Biopython code that builds the backbone (N, CA, C, O; Angstrom):
import numpy as np
from Bio.PDB.StructureBuilder import StructureBuilder

atoms = [
    (1, "MET", "N", (-140.139, 71.236, -150.780)),
    (1, "MET", "CA", (-140.238, 70.330, -151.971)),
    (1, "MET", "C", (-140.916, 70.942, -153.198)),
    (1, "MET", "O", (-140.852, 70.356, -154.279)),
    (2, "VAL", "N", (-141.475, 71.943, -153.081)),
    (2, "VAL", "CA", (-141.988, 72.574, -154.357)),
    (2, "VAL", "C", (-140.922, 73.219, -154.959)),
    (2, "VAL", "O", (-140.921, 73.303, -156.188)),
    (3, "TYR", "N", (-139.881, 73.758, -154.218)),
    (3, "TYR", "CA", (-138.774, 74.463, -154.666)),
    (3, "TYR", "C", (-137.758, 73.559, -155.540)),
    (3, "TYR", "O", (-137.151, 73.998, -156.516)),
    (4, "LEU", "N", (-137.655, 72.213, -155.049)),
    (4, "LEU", "CA", (-136.970, 71.402, -155.776)),
    (4, "LEU", "C", (-137.575, 70.862, -157.021)),
    (4, "LEU", "O", (-136.830, 70.637, -157.976)),
    (5, "ASP", "N", (-138.790, 70.643, -157.103)),
    (5, "ASP", "CA", (-139.650, 70.454, -158.194)),
    (5, "ASP", "C", (-139.330, 71.517, -159.364)),
    (5, "ASP", "O", (-139.040, 71.262, -160.532)),
    (6, "THR", "N", (-139.461, 72.804, -158.731)),
    (6, "THR", "CA", (-139.260, 73.857, -159.915)),
    (6, "THR", "C", (-137.881, 73.983, -160.296)),
    (6, "THR", "O", (-137.691, 74.361, -161.451)),
    (7, "LEU", "N", (-136.933, 73.762, -159.619)),
    (7, "LEU", "CA", (-135.450, 73.603, -159.775)),
    (7, "LEU", "C", (-135.140, 72.631, -160.724)),
    (7, "LEU", "O", (-134.377, 72.849, -161.665)),
    (8, "LEU", "N", (-135.779, 71.410, -160.488)),
    (8, "LEU", "CA", (-135.575, 70.353, -161.436)),
    (8, "LEU", "C", (-136.162, 70.546, -162.729)),
    (8, "LEU", "O", (-135.607, 70.032, -163.700)),
    (9, "LEU", "N", (-137.308, 71.281, -162.887)),
    (9, "LEU", "CA", (-137.874, 71.682, -164.133)),
    (9, "LEU", "C", (-137.047, 72.676, -164.861)),
    (9, "LEU", "O", (-136.932, 72.582, -166.083)),
    (10, "TYR", "N", (-136.490, 73.577, -164.224)),
    (10, "TYR", "CA", (-135.570, 74.547, -164.742)),
    (10, "TYR", "C", (-134.343, 73.769, -165.451)),
    (10, "TYR", "O", (-134.008, 73.986, -166.616)),
    (11, "ILE", "N", (-133.751, 72.886, -164.642)),
    (11, "ILE", "CA", (-132.524, 72.070, -165.221)),
    (11, "ILE", "C", (-132.862, 71.228, -166.257)),
    (11, "ILE", "O", (-132.055, 71.069, -167.172)),
    (12, "LYS", "N", (-134.036, 70.605, -166.260)),
    (12, "LYS", "CA", (-134.492, 69.807, -167.430)),
    (12, "LYS", "C", (-134.809, 70.691, -168.680)),
    (12, "LYS", "O", (-134.716, 70.239, -169.821)),
    (13, "ASP", "N", (-135.185, 71.961, -168.408)),
    (13, "ASP", "CA", (-135.323, 72.685, -169.760)),
    (13, "ASP", "C", (-134.005, 73.168, -170.174)),
    (13, "ASP", "O", (-133.755, 73.163, -171.380)),
    (14, "SER", "N", (-133.102, 73.596, -169.314)),
    (14, "SER", "CA", (-131.631, 73.976, -169.723)),
    (14, "SER", "C", (-131.131, 72.641, -170.309)),
    (14, "SER", "O", (-130.583, 72.861, -171.389)),
    (15, "ILE", "N", (-131.125, 71.485, -170.019)),
    (15, "ILE", "CA", (-130.263, 70.466, -170.653)),
    (15, "ILE", "C", (-131.003, 70.183, -171.881)),
    (15, "ILE", "O", (-130.334, 69.880, -172.868)),
    (16, "ALA", "N", (-132.523, 70.243, -172.000)),
    (16, "ALA", "CA", (-133.136, 70.064, -173.453)),
    (16, "ALA", "C", (-132.766, 70.989, -174.294)),
    (16, "ALA", "O", (-132.673, 70.639, -175.470)),
    (17, "PHE", "N", (-132.505, 72.181, -173.999)),
    (17, "PHE", "CA", (-132.048, 73.496, -174.986)),
    (17, "PHE", "C", (-130.728, 73.313, -175.146)),
    (17, "PHE", "O", (-130.303, 73.761, -176.211)),
    (18, "ILE", "N", (-129.895, 72.777, -174.405)),
    (18, "ILE", "CA", (-128.391, 72.607, -174.882)),
    (18, "ILE", "C", (-128.378, 71.375, -175.965)),
    (18, "ILE", "O", (-127.495, 71.298, -176.819)),
    (19, "GLY", "N", (-129.362, 70.490, -175.860)),
    (19, "GLY", "CA", (-129.683, 69.347, -176.915)),
    (19, "GLY", "C", (-130.161, 70.206, -178.251)),
    (19, "GLY", "O", (-129.584, 70.047, -179.327)),
    (20, "VAL", "N", (-131.144, 71.027, -178.108)),
    (20, "VAL", "CA", (-131.441, 71.756, -179.313)),
    (20, "VAL", "C", (-130.305, 72.564, -179.925)),
    (20, "VAL", "O", (-130.089, 72.609, -181.136)),
    (21, "ILE", "N", (-129.509, 73.279, -178.878)),
    (21, "ILE", "CA", (-128.383, 73.929, -179.564)),
    (21, "ILE", "C", (-127.364, 73.332, -180.319)),
    (21, "ILE", "O", (-126.834, 73.851, -181.301)),
    (22, "VAL", "N", (-127.045, 72.011, -179.751)),
    (22, "VAL", "CA", (-126.035, 71.009, -180.232)),
    (22, "VAL", "C", (-126.476, 70.540, -181.623)),
    (22, "VAL", "O", (-125.632, 70.440, -182.514)),
    (23, "ILE", "N", (-127.814, 70.239, -181.854)),
    (23, "ILE", "CA", (-128.348, 69.774, -183.185)),
    (23, "ILE", "C", (-128.463, 70.942, -184.095)),
    (23, "ILE", "O", (-128.326, 70.672, -185.289)),
    (24, "ALA", "N", (-128.716, 72.343, -183.744)),
    (24, "ALA", "CA", (-128.603, 73.474, -184.590)),
    (24, "ALA", "C", (-127.278, 73.824, -184.919)),
    (24, "ALA", "O", (-127.176, 74.276, -186.060)),
    (25, "VAL", "N", (-126.286, 73.759, -184.305)),
    (25, "VAL", "CA", (-124.961, 73.990, -184.609)),
    (25, "VAL", "C", (-124.512, 72.999, -185.466)),
    (25, "VAL", "O", (-123.944, 73.373, -186.492)),
    (26, "GLY", "N", (-124.670, 71.625, -185.228)),
    (26, "GLY", "CA", (-124.460, 70.713, -186.165)),
    (26, "GLY", "C", (-125.172, 71.063, -187.587)),
    (26, "GLY", "O", (-124.543, 71.120, -188.643)),
    (27, "ALA", "N", (-126.242, 71.236, -187.494)),
    (27, "ALA", "CA", (-126.856, 71.536, -188.925)),
    (27, "ALA", "C", (-126.135, 72.506, -189.532)),
    (27, "ALA", "O", (-125.616, 72.297, -190.629)),
    (28, "ILE", "N", (-126.008, 73.775, -188.836)),
    (28, "ILE", "CA", (-125.273, 74.884, -189.451)),
    (28, "ILE", "C", (-123.788, 74.460, -190.076)),
    (28, "ILE", "O", (-123.429, 74.691, -191.230)),
    (29, "ARG", "N", (-123.095, 73.862, -189.161)),
    (29, "ARG", "CA", (-121.918, 73.413, -189.547)),
    (29, "ARG", "C", (-121.859, 72.482, -190.719)),
    (29, "ARG", "O", (-120.856, 72.604, -191.422)),
    (30, "SER", "N", (-122.828, 71.481, -191.102)),
    (30, "SER", "CA", (-123.038, 70.701, -191.998)),
    (30, "SER", "C", (-123.370, 71.662, -193.276)),
    (30, "SER", "O", (-122.727, 71.576, -194.322)),
    (31, "LEU", "N", (-124.348, 72.507, -193.100)),
    (31, "LEU", "CA", (-124.651, 73.212, -194.107)),
    (31, "LEU", "C", (-123.437, 74.048, -194.822)),
    (31, "LEU", "O", (-123.232, 74.031, -196.035)),
    (32, "TYR", "N", (-122.689, 74.763, -193.888)),
    (32, "TYR", "CA", (-121.311, 75.134, -194.423)),
    (32, "TYR", "C", (-120.407, 74.186, -195.167)),
    (32, "TYR", "O", (-119.955, 74.423, -196.287)),
    (33, "GLN", "N", (-120.148, 72.972, -194.388)),
    (33, "GLN", "CA", (-119.495, 72.017, -195.101)),
    (33, "GLN", "C", (-119.905, 71.719, -196.432)),
    (33, "GLN", "O", (-119.117, 71.676, -197.378)),
    (34, "LEU", "N", (-121.477, 71.454, -196.539)),
    (34, "LEU", "CA", (-122.076, 71.150, -197.824)),
    (34, "LEU", "C", (-121.761, 72.406, -198.928)),
    (34, "LEU", "O", (-121.445, 72.124, -200.084)),
    (35, "PHE", "N", (-121.855, 73.573, -198.552)),
    (35, "PHE", "CA", (-121.442, 74.692, -199.275)),
    (35, "PHE", "C", (-120.104, 74.862, -199.778)),
    (35, "PHE", "O", (-119.916, 75.503, -200.812)),
    (36, "MET", "N", (-119.024, 74.266, -199.041)),
    (36, "MET", "CA", (-117.784, 74.176, -199.254)),
    (36, "MET", "C", (-117.495, 72.872, -200.231)),
    (36, "MET", "O", (-116.579, 72.790, -201.049)),
    (37, "LEU", "N", (-118.288, 72.083, -200.005)),
    (37, "LEU", "CA", (-118.158, 70.741, -201.003)),
    (37, "LEU", "C", (-118.681, 71.198, -202.343)),
    (37, "LEU", "O", (-117.996, 70.877, -203.314)),
    (38, "VAL", "N", (-119.760, 71.882, -202.553)),
    (38, "VAL", "CA", (-120.362, 72.331, -203.923)),
    (38, "VAL", "C", (-119.421, 73.367, -204.543)),
    (38, "VAL", "O", (-119.369, 73.390, -205.773)),
    (39, "ILE", "N", (-118.705, 74.186, -203.877)),
    (39, "ILE", "CA", (-117.989, 75.283, -204.247)),
    (39, "ILE", "C", (-116.476, 74.849, -204.438)),
    (39, "ILE", "O", (-115.934, 74.995, -205.533)),
    (40, "HIS", "N", (-115.761, 74.278, -203.278)),
    (40, "HIS", "CA", (-114.182, 74.050, -203.456)),
    (40, "HIS", "C", (-114.062, 72.443, -203.375)),
    (40, "HIS", "O", (-112.957, 71.901, -203.402)),
    (41, "ASN", "N", (-115.136, 71.792, -203.286)),
    (41, "ASN", "CA", (-114.823, 70.156, -203.237)),
    (41, "ASN", "C", (-114.098, 70.014, -202.078)),
    (41, "ASN", "O", (-113.186, 69.199, -202.220)),
    (42, "LYS", "N", (-114.178, 70.596, -200.784)),
    (42, "LYS", "CA", (-113.344, 70.490, -199.680)),
    (42, "LYS", "C", (-113.617, 69.270, -198.750)),
    (42, "LYS", "O", (-112.725, 68.661, -198.159)),
    (43, "TYR", "N", (-114.844, 69.000, -198.688)),
    (43, "TYR", "CA", (-115.298, 67.902, -197.848)),
    (43, "TYR", "C", (-116.053, 66.790, -198.747)),
    (43, "TYR", "O", (-116.609, 67.025, -199.820)),
    (44, "SER", "N", (-115.965, 65.485, -198.081)),
    (44, "SER", "CA", (-116.803, 64.626, -198.643)),
    (44, "SER", "C", (-118.105, 64.416, -198.228)),
    (44, "SER", "O", (-118.366, 64.792, -197.085)),
    (45, "SER", "N", (-119.044, 63.874, -198.924)),
    (45, "SER", "CA", (-120.464, 63.853, -198.478)),
    (45, "SER", "C", (-120.648, 62.866, -197.488)),
    (45, "SER", "O", (-121.641, 63.000, -196.772)),
    (46, "ASN", "N", (-119.940, 61.953, -197.305)),
    (46, "ASN", "CA", (-119.678, 60.977, -196.242)),
    (46, "ASN", "C", (-119.377, 61.603, -194.958)),
    (46, "ASN", "O", (-119.961, 61.314, -193.913)),
    (47, "TYR", "N", (-118.443, 62.473, -195.068)),
    (47, "TYR", "CA", (-118.016, 63.159, -193.965)),
    (47, "TYR", "C", (-119.010, 64.067, -193.275)),
    (47, "TYR", "O", (-119.112, 64.140, -192.050)),
    (48, "ILE", "N", (-119.703, 64.724, -194.104)),
    (48, "ILE", "CA", (-120.609, 65.699, -193.761)),
    (48, "ILE", "C", (-121.878, 64.848, -193.036)),
    (48, "ILE", "O", (-122.457, 65.328, -192.061)),
    (49, "ARG", "N", (-122.199, 63.725, -193.524)),
    (49, "ARG", "CA", (-123.322, 63.060, -193.180)),
    (49, "ARG", "C", (-123.049, 62.576, -191.608)),
    (49, "ARG", "O", (-123.778, 62.777, -190.637)),
    (50, "LEU", "N", (-121.656, 61.812, -191.663)),
    (50, "LEU", "CA", (-121.432, 61.416, -190.294)),
    (50, "LEU", "C", (-121.250, 62.513, -189.369)),
    (50, "LEU", "O", (-121.591, 62.279, -188.209)),
    (51, "GLN", "N", (-120.784, 63.666, -189.633)),
    (51, "GLN", "CA", (-120.721, 64.797, -188.698)),
    (51, "GLN", "C", (-121.958, 65.238, -188.333)),
    (51, "GLN", "O", (-122.080, 65.615, -187.167)),
    (52, "PHE", "N", (-122.956, 65.281, -189.097)),
    (52, "PHE", "CA", (-124.265, 65.660, -188.768)),
    (52, "PHE", "C", (-125.040, 64.643, -187.910)),
    (52, "PHE", "O", (-125.766, 64.931, -186.959)),
    (53, "GLY", "N", (-124.773, 63.383, -188.395)),
    (53, "GLY", "CA", (-125.301, 62.301, -187.493)),
    (53, "GLY", "C", (-124.707, 62.260, -186.112)),
    (53, "GLY", "O", (-125.472, 62.038, -185.173)),
    (54, "ASN", "N", (-123.583, 62.427, -185.911)),
    (54, "ASN", "CA", (-123.015, 62.612, -184.504)),
    (54, "ASN", "C", (-123.578, 63.658, -183.784)),
    (54, "ASN", "O", (-123.918, 63.509, -182.610)),
    (55, "ALA", "N", (-123.723, 64.855, -184.475)),
    (55, "ALA", "CA", (-124.449, 66.107, -183.642)),
    (55, "ALA", "C", (-125.925, 65.786, -183.397)),
    (55, "ALA", "O", (-126.536, 66.257, -182.438)),
    (56, "VAL", "N", (-126.445, 65.011, -184.250)),
    (56, "VAL", "CA", (-127.954, 64.934, -183.790)),
    (56, "VAL", "C", (-128.009, 63.770, -182.537)),
    (56, "VAL", "O", (-128.869, 63.757, -181.657)),
    (57, "ILE", "N", (-127.023, 62.918, -182.656)),
    (57, "ILE", "CA", (-126.928, 61.819, -181.641)),
    (57, "ILE", "C", (-126.770, 62.396, -180.304)),
    (57, "ILE", "O", (-127.460, 62.102, -179.327)),
    (58, "LEU", "N", (-125.698, 63.337, -180.339)),
    (58, "LEU", "CA", (-125.254, 64.071, -179.157)),
    (58, "LEU", "C", (-126.428, 64.814, -178.723)),
    (58, "LEU", "O", (-126.644, 64.798, -177.511)),
    (59, "GLY", "N", (-127.255, 65.483, -179.492)),
    (59, "GLY", "CA", (-128.254, 66.457, -179.111)),
    (59, "GLY", "C", (-129.326, 65.637, -178.566)),
    (59, "GLY", "O", (-129.991, 66.123, -177.651)),
    (60, "LEU", "N", (-129.620, 64.363, -179.026)),
    (60, "LEU", "CA", (-130.538, 63.611, -178.541)),
    (60, "LEU", "C", (-130.103, 63.125, -176.965)),
    (60, "LEU", "O", (-130.942, 63.010, -176.072)),
    (61, "GLU", "N", (-128.946, 62.913, -176.814)),
    (61, "GLU", "CA", (-128.487, 62.248, -175.562)),
    (61, "GLU", "C", (-128.762, 63.419, -174.495)),
    (61, "GLU", "O", (-129.176, 63.068, -173.391)),
    (62, "PHE", "N", (-128.582, 64.642, -174.721)),
    (62, "PHE", "CA", (-128.928, 65.911, -173.906)),
    (62, "PHE", "C", (-130.439, 65.778, -173.664)),
    (62, "PHE", "O", (-130.906, 65.764, -172.526)),
    (63, "MET", "N", (-131.181, 65.681, -174.767)),
    (63, "MET", "CA", (-132.769, 65.642, -174.560)),
    (63, "MET", "C", (-133.302, 64.357, -173.791)),
    (63, "MET", "O", (-134.315, 64.353, -173.092)),
    (64, "VAL", "N", (-132.494, 63.296, -174.016)),
    (64, "VAL", "CA", (-132.921, 62.240, -173.077)),
    (64, "VAL", "C", (-132.548, 62.362, -171.705)),
    (64, "VAL", "O", (-133.280, 61.853, -170.856)),
    (65, "GLY", "N", (-131.544, 62.947, -171.381)),
    (65, "GLY", "CA", (-131.091, 63.490, -169.937)),
    (65, "GLY", "C", (-131.992, 64.247, -169.411)),
    (65, "GLY", "O", (-132.392, 63.990, -168.276)),
    (66, "GLY", "N", (-132.558, 65.470, -170.219)),
    (66, "GLY", "CA", (-133.570, 66.295, -169.876)),
    (66, "GLY", "C", (-134.789, 65.571, -169.437)),
    (66, "GLY", "O", (-135.291, 65.736, -168.325)),
    (67, "ASP", "N", (-135.214, 64.830, -170.269)),
    (67, "ASP", "CA", (-136.399, 64.035, -170.119)),
    (67, "ASP", "C", (-136.496, 63.014, -168.974)),
    (67, "ASP", "O", (-137.520, 62.592, -168.438)),
    (68, "ILE", "N", (-135.231, 62.710, -168.714)),
    (68, "ILE", "CA", (-135.266, 61.530, -167.397)),
    (68, "ILE", "C", (-135.428, 62.405, -166.163)),
    (68, "ILE", "O", (-136.155, 62.037, -165.241)),
    (69, "ILE", "N", (-134.728, 63.620, -166.128)),
    (69, "ILE", "CA", (-134.936, 64.521, -164.984)),
    (69, "ILE", "C", (-136.532, 64.987, -164.772)),
    (69, "ILE", "O", (-137.116, 64.972, -163.689)),
    (70, "GLY", "N", (-137.093, 65.398, -166.034)),
    (70, "GLY", "CA", (-138.470, 65.672, -166.056)),
    (70, "GLY", "C", (-139.426, 64.496, -165.718)),
    (70, "GLY", "O", (-140.547, 64.739, -165.273)),
    (71, "SER", "N", (-139.040, 63.349, -165.904)),
    (71, "SER", "CA", (-139.991, 62.175, -165.596)),
    (71, "SER", "C", (-139.861, 62.027, -164.012)),
    (71, "SER", "O", (-140.793, 61.484, -163.418)),
    (72, "LEU", "N", (-138.878, 62.432, -163.379)),
    (72, "LEU", "CA", (-138.769, 62.410, -161.909)),
    (72, "LEU", "C", (-139.723, 63.407, -161.162)),
    (72, "LEU", "O", (-140.276, 63.223, -160.078)),
    (73, "VAL", "N", (-139.793, 64.507, -161.983)),
    (73, "VAL", "CA", (-140.746, 65.640, -161.314)),
    (73, "VAL", "C", (-142.142, 65.349, -161.839)),
    (73, "VAL", "O", (-143.055, 65.638, -161.066)),
    (74, "GLU", "N", (-142.470, 64.827, -163.020)),
    (74, "GLU", "CA", (-143.812, 64.711, -163.340)),
    (74, "GLU", "C", (-143.877, 63.352, -164.043)),
    (74, "GLU", "O", (-143.900, 63.236, -165.268)),
    (75, "PRO", "N", (-143.907, 62.278, -163.128)),
    (75, "PRO", "CA", (-144.080, 60.877, -163.724)),
    (75, "PRO", "C", (-145.295, 60.445, -164.027)),
    (75, "PRO", "O", (-146.038, 59.856, -163.242)),
    (76, "ASP", "N", (-145.621, 60.806, -165.536)),
    (76, "ASP", "CA", (-146.818, 60.300, -166.211)),
    (76, "ASP", "C", (-146.695, 59.444, -167.425)),
    (76, "ASP", "O", (-145.581, 59.326, -167.935)),
    (77, "TYR", "N", (-147.638, 58.886, -167.897)),
    (77, "TYR", "CA", (-147.364, 57.843, -168.997)),
    (77, "TYR", "C", (-147.072, 58.573, -170.281)),
    (77, "TYR", "O", (-146.503, 58.001, -171.211)),
    (78, "TYR", "N", (-147.491, 59.944, -170.349)),
    (78, "TYR", "CA", (-147.229, 60.779, -171.626)),
    (78, "TYR", "C", (-145.663, 60.945, -171.741)),
    (78, "TYR", "O", (-145.094, 60.723, -172.810)),
    (79, "ASN", "N", (-144.922, 61.380, -170.499)),
    (79, "ASN", "CA", (-143.608, 61.925, -170.341)),
    (79, "ASN", "C", (-142.660, 60.476, -170.638)),
    (79, "ASN", "O", (-141.601, 60.431, -171.264)),
    (80, "LEU", "N", (-143.365, 59.362, -170.006)),
    (80, "LEU", "CA", (-142.568, 58.144, -170.199)),
    (80, "LEU", "C", (-142.595, 57.524, -171.652)),
    (80, "LEU", "O", (-141.604, 57.019, -172.178)),
    (81, "GLY", "N", (-143.688, 57.608, -172.168)),
    (81, "GLY", "CA", (-143.835, 57.287, -173.795)),
    (81, "GLY", "C", (-143.004, 58.347, -174.476)),
    (81, "GLY", "O", (-142.196, 57.925, -175.303)),
    (82, "LEU", "N", (-143.055, 59.501, -174.297)),
    (82, "LEU", "CA", (-142.037, 60.630, -175.026)),
    (82, "LEU", "C", (-140.627, 60.222, -175.048)),
    (82, "LEU", "O", (-139.977, 60.273, -176.092)),
    (83, "LEU", "N", (-140.051, 59.755, -173.760)),
    (83, "LEU", "CA", (-138.843, 59.389, -173.408)),
    (83, "LEU", "C", (-138.447, 58.099, -174.140)),
    (83, "LEU", "O", (-137.386, 57.996, -174.756)),
    (84, "ALA", "N", (-139.328, 57.158, -174.043)),
    (84, "ALA", "CA", (-139.353, 55.790, -174.733)),
    (84, "ALA", "C", (-139.012, 56.217, -176.255)),
    (84, "ALA", "O", (-137.989, 55.792, -176.792)),
    (85, "ILE", "N", (-139.746, 56.918, -176.805)),
    (85, "ILE", "CA", (-139.674, 57.058, -178.378)),
    (85, "ILE", "C", (-138.332, 57.731, -178.469)),
    (85, "ILE", "O", (-137.522, 57.206, -179.233)),
    (86, "ILE", "N", (-137.938, 58.888, -177.764)),
    (86, "ILE", "CA", (-136.578, 59.400, -178.110)),
    (86, "ILE", "C", (-135.442, 58.475, -178.033)),
    (86, "ILE", "O", (-134.483, 58.574, -178.799)),
    (87, "VAL", "N", (-135.537, 57.529, -177.074)),
    (87, "VAL", "CA", (-134.450, 56.607, -176.650)),
    (87, "VAL", "C", (-134.489, 55.740, -177.885)),
    (87, "VAL", "O", (-133.392, 55.430, -178.349)),
    (88, "VAL", "N", (-135.496, 55.330, -178.451)),
    (88, "VAL", "CA", (-135.636, 54.266, -179.725)),
    (88, "VAL", "C", (-134.953, 55.061, -180.808)),
    (88, "VAL", "O", (-134.080, 54.484, -181.455)),
    (89, "ILE", "N", (-135.230, 56.256, -181.070)),
    (89, "ILE", "CA", (-134.865, 56.916, -182.344)),
    (89, "ILE", "C", (-133.437, 57.209, -182.007)),
    (89, "ILE", "O", (-132.722, 57.255, -183.008)),
    (90, "ARG", "N", (-132.848, 57.413, -180.906)),
    (90, "ARG", "CA", (-131.338, 57.603, -180.769)),
    (90, "ARG", "C", (-130.811, 56.543, -180.985)),
    (90, "ARG", "O", (-129.826, 56.557, -181.724)),
    (91, "THR", "N", (-131.297, 55.201, -180.397)),
    (91, "THR", "CA", (-130.706, 53.950, -180.447)),
    (91, "THR", "C", (-130.527, 53.527, -181.926)),
    (91, "THR", "O", (-129.487, 52.989, -182.304)),
    (92, "ILE", "N", (-131.630, 53.799, -182.801)),
    (92, "ILE", "CA", (-131.669, 53.481, -184.247)),
    (92, "ILE", "C", (-130.464, 54.280, -184.979)),
    (92, "ILE", "O", (-129.578, 53.801, -185.687)),
    (93, "LEU", "N", (-130.668, 55.566, -184.629)),
    (93, "LEU", "CA", (-129.595, 56.609, -185.385)),
    (93, "LEU", "C", (-128.089, 55.952, -185.046)),
    (93, "LEU", "O", (-127.186, 55.775, -185.864)),
    (94, "SER", "N", (-128.071, 55.679, -183.794)),
    (94, "SER", "CA", (-126.541, 55.122, -183.369)),
    (94, "SER", "C", (-126.148, 53.984, -184.230)),
    (94, "SER", "O", (-125.100, 53.917, -184.872)),
    (95, "TYR", "N", (-127.224, 52.965, -184.176)),
    (95, "TYR", "CA", (-127.109, 51.699, -184.915)),
    (95, "TYR", "C", (-126.540, 51.891, -186.273)),
    (95, "TYR", "O", (-125.485, 51.385, -186.656)),
    (96, "PHE", "N", (-127.310, 52.651, -186.965)),
    (96, "PHE", "CA", (-127.074, 52.802, -188.506)),
    (96, "PHE", "C", (-125.697, 53.756, -188.646)),
    (96, "PHE", "O", (-124.879, 53.493, -189.527)),
    (97, "LEU", "N", (-125.538, 54.626, -187.932)),
    (97, "LEU", "CA", (-124.354, 55.279, -187.784)),
    (97, "LEU", "C", (-123.068, 54.542, -187.781)),
    (97, "LEU", "O", (-122.110, 54.724, -188.532)),
    (98, "ASN", "N", (-123.194, 53.685, -186.822)),
    (98, "ASN", "CA", (-122.166, 52.591, -186.565)),
    (98, "ASN", "C", (-121.800, 51.758, -187.712)),
    (98, "ASN", "O", (-120.636, 51.598, -188.079)),
    (99, "ILE", "N", (-123.009, 51.138, -188.367)),
    (99, "ILE", "CA", (-122.932, 50.480, -189.446)),
    (99, "ILE", "C", (-122.053, 51.188, -190.788)),
    (99, "ILE", "O", (-121.140, 50.719, -191.468)),
    (100, "GLU", "N", (-122.734, 52.483, -190.839)),
    (100, "GLU", "CA", (-121.947, 53.217, -191.800)),
    (100, "GLU", "C", (-120.266, 53.482, -191.759)),
    (100, "GLU", "O", (-119.435, 53.511, -192.667)),
    (101, "LEU", "N", (-120.150, 53.658, -190.328)),
    (101, "LEU", "CA", (-118.786, 53.664, -190.043)),
    (101, "LEU", "C", (-117.908, 52.510, -190.133)),
    (101, "LEU", "O", (-116.710, 52.662, -190.374)),
    (102, "ALA", "N", (-118.471, 51.278, -189.942)),
    (102, "ALA", "CA", (-118.007, 49.936, -190.217)),
    (102, "ALA", "C", (-117.919, 49.844, -191.797)),
    (102, "ALA", "O", (-116.975, 49.144, -192.162)),
    (103, "ALA", "N", (-118.578, 50.312, -192.682)),
    (103, "ALA", "CA", (-118.513, 49.892, -193.999)),
    (103, "ALA", "C", (-117.419, 50.823, -194.703)),
    (103, "ALA", "O", (-117.111, 50.447, -195.834)),
    (104, "LEU", "N", (-116.866, 51.814, -194.297)),
    (104, "LEU", "CA", (-116.002, 52.736, -194.925)),
    (104, "LEU", "C", (-114.501, 51.773, -195.010)),
    (104, "LEU", "O", (-114.153, 50.822, -194.309)),
    (105, "THR", "N", (-113.963, 52.292, -195.897)),
    (105, "THR", "CA", (-112.551, 51.596, -196.162)),
    (105, "THR", "C", (-111.593, 52.449, -195.124)),
    (105, "THR", "O", (-111.835, 53.584, -194.713)),
    (106, "PRO", "N", (-110.534, 51.696, -194.820)),
    (106, "PRO", "CA", (-109.465, 52.476, -194.167)),
    (106, "PRO", "C", (-109.183, 53.754, -194.617)),
    (106, "PRO", "O", (-109.054, 54.691, -193.829)),
    (107, "GLU", "N", (-109.070, 53.880, -195.871)),
    (107, "GLU", "CA", (-108.703, 55.300, -196.591)),
    (107, "GLU", "C", (-109.786, 56.475, -196.176)),
    (107, "GLU", "O", (-109.474, 57.598, -195.779)),
    (108, "GLN", "N", (-111.118, 55.976, -196.353)),
    (108, "GLN", "CA", (-112.120, 56.625, -195.941)),
    (108, "GLN", "C", (-112.235, 57.265, -194.525)),
    (108, "GLN", "O", (-112.578, 58.423, -194.284)),
    (109, "LYS", "N", (-111.870, 56.256, -193.598)),
    (109, "LYS", "CA", (-111.808, 56.469, -192.263)),
    (109, "LYS", "C", (-110.751, 57.646, -191.901)),
    (109, "LYS", "O", (-110.963, 58.601, -191.154)),
    (110, "HIS", "N", (-109.728, 57.388, -192.512)),
    (110, "HIS", "CA", (-108.502, 58.266, -192.320)),
    (110, "HIS", "C", (-108.865, 59.656, -192.778)),
    (110, "HIS", "O", (-108.446, 60.656, -192.196)),
    (111, "ALA", "N", (-109.714, 59.700, -193.911)),
    (111, "ALA", "CA", (-110.147, 60.895, -194.363)),
    (111, "ALA", "C", (-111.070, 61.755, -193.452)),
    (111, "ALA", "O", (-111.125, 62.977, -193.591)),
    (112, "LEU", "N", (-111.828, 61.053, -192.471)),
    (112, "LEU", "CA", (-112.701, 61.635, -191.660)),
    (112, "LEU", "C", (-111.945, 62.248, -190.554)),
    (112, "LEU", "O", (-112.584, 63.083, -189.915)),
    (113, "LYS", "N", (-110.749, 62.031, -190.183)),
    (113, "LYS", "CA", (-110.166, 62.512, -189.088)),
    (113, "LYS", "C", (-109.723, 63.756, -189.314)),
    (113, "LYS", "O", (-109.150, 64.380, -188.421)),
]
sb = StructureBuilder()
sb.init_structure("model")
sb.init_model(0)
sb.init_chain("A")
sb.init_seg("    ")
for serial, (resi, resn, name, xyz) in enumerate(atoms, 1):
    if name == "N":
        sb.init_residue(resn, " ", resi, " ")
    sb.init_atom(name, np.array(xyz, "f"), 0.0, 1.0, " ", f" {name:<3s}", serial, name[0])
structure = sb.get_structure()
């Protein structure tokens, strides 16, 4: 049973690390796109914001998955509270990202693809 707990902790850390990598890659990509916007006016600021928002939401999904696995191994109130906070943040980000997407005109939506 101890081996299973150790394995689950490694899996939790690996999944959380994937979430951090997804957010970091999204940030680097957004910085590149921002640089291209300033220099060549290649991307729109809405496009950059929405792409980065999607990367953050995806990264938080991985972190939530890791925290769910971690709460199976170490079920205490701190871990459950942390999981609840991350889920609330992810839900709020998704909600506002969907509002921004709904507010775009059809031409702007087509430009995002």
